[in-house]
C-alpha positions, -999 to 999 in steps of 0.1 A, spaced: 345 -387 338 369 -389 367 369 -426 368 372 -428 330 404 -408 332 416 -427 362 413 -461 344 432 -447 314 460 -435 337 459 -468 356 465 -487 324 493 -464 314 509 -468 348 507 -506 346 522 -507 311 550 -483 322 558 -504 352 557 -536 333 578 -523 305 605 -511 329 606 -543 350 587 -529 380 555 -550 376 560 -567 410 558 -533 428 522 -530 416 511 -561 436 484 -553 461 472 -522 443 434 -519 444 426 -489 423 397 -466 432 389 -432 418 364 -412 438 349 -377 439 343 -361 473 315 -335 474 332 -305 489 333 -273 467 354 -254 492 384 -278 489 406 -273 458 426 -305 462 431 -341 452 452 -369 468 464 -404 464 473 -432 488 499 -460 483 478 -489 469 459 -468 443 432 -450 463 427 -416 446 402 -389 455 393 -356 440 373 -329 457 346 -312 437 363 -279 444 392 -287 420 369 -297 391 363 -262 377 401 -258 374 404 -292 357 376 -282 333 377 -314 312 394 -348 309 427 -333 300 428 -312 331 417 -342 352 445 -362 336 471 -336 347 460 -339 384 454 -376 381 488 -383 366 504 -363 394 485 -380 422 490 -415 409 527 -407 405 527 -401 443 511 -434 449 535 -453 426 565 -436 442 552 -444 478 556 -407 488 529 -410 514 547 -439 531 580 -421 529 567 -389 544 549 -409 571 581 -428 579 600 -395 581 573 -380 603 575 -408 627 612 -405 629 610 -368 636 582 -371 662 590 -403 679 626 -411 672 614 -443 653 615 -455 618 590 -483 623 553 -476 618 542 -508 635 560 -498 667 544 -464 667 509 -478 662 512 -497 695 528 -469 715 510 -438 703 482 -444 678 468 -408 680 502 -394 669 505 -420 642 471 -410 629 482 -373 629 513 -381 610 493 -402 586 471 -372 578 502 -350 573 517 -376 550 490 -369 524 484 -333 533 504 -304 547 531 -306 573 541 -277 596 577 -287 599 602 -270 576 623 -302 572 591 -320 560 583 -290 537 615 -294 516 609 -332 515 574 -325 502 587 -301 475 610 -328 462 581 -353 460 559 -328 443 585 -321 416 591 -358 411 554 -365 408 550 -336 383 576 -352 360 563 -388 364 527 -376 361 535 -359 328 547 -392 314 517 -411 327 492 -387 312 511 -388 279 510 -426 278 473 -425 286 468 -404 254 464 -369 269 486 -341 255 511 -332 283 511 -296 271 479 -293 292 500 -296 324 516 -261 324 483 -247 312 466 -262 342 491 -246 366 486 -212 349 449 -215 358 458 -225 393 481 -195 396 454 -172 383 429 -186 408 452 -179 437 460 -145 424 497 -155 424 497 -154 462 517 -182 477 539 -184 508 576 -183 501 587 -215 484 609 -225 514 578 -223 536 557 -245 514 553 -282 507 549 -274 470 571 -257 445 559 -222 434 535 -221 405 562 -205 384 588 -231 393 563 -258 385 554 -245 351 591 -240 343 600 -276 353 570 -291 334 581 -273 302 617 -285 308 604 -321 309 580 -317 279 603 -331 252 606 -364 271 569 -366 278 561 -360 242 581 -390 231 555 -411 251 526 -391 237 536 -396 201 538 -434 206 
């Protein structure tokens, strides 16, 4: 089921990028959609190049293909927008005073690995946190369009985040201390972008 949704999202992304003159930016993408057996991790991630992974812990929240499409659209949007690379580059600049990954790999591979992990996960630095929130909001909006183009009703996105909020009991750190927008902000922003997303869904 995960791979079926992934392929539909992939085709939607490729069409979107081609229609908007960005087909060349998809060169080198080797899509993979994999499920990691870990029920204690409620998460999913994507790497630049099209590698996407879901943990089994998020599947009960997804419930069905529509829920998977919400998360998949969001994660693929990160990959398309190269958010992992951008966060890694910023992390290197913060930690090493460099903007070049290749230089860092030679000088301090262990730190580069740590920053690499932060780039697709959680950072402890407040400057990176705000950077992460901007990326999350952007991925929410783009992901809404991708799932709509793939034939999934984008109205499912705010419904998914209501479920996520209920699972966490509404408990989150203050938004300024988090890499993610609050659930309430996320739901509000998704609904604000719904009209645009629906134009793609109706097509």
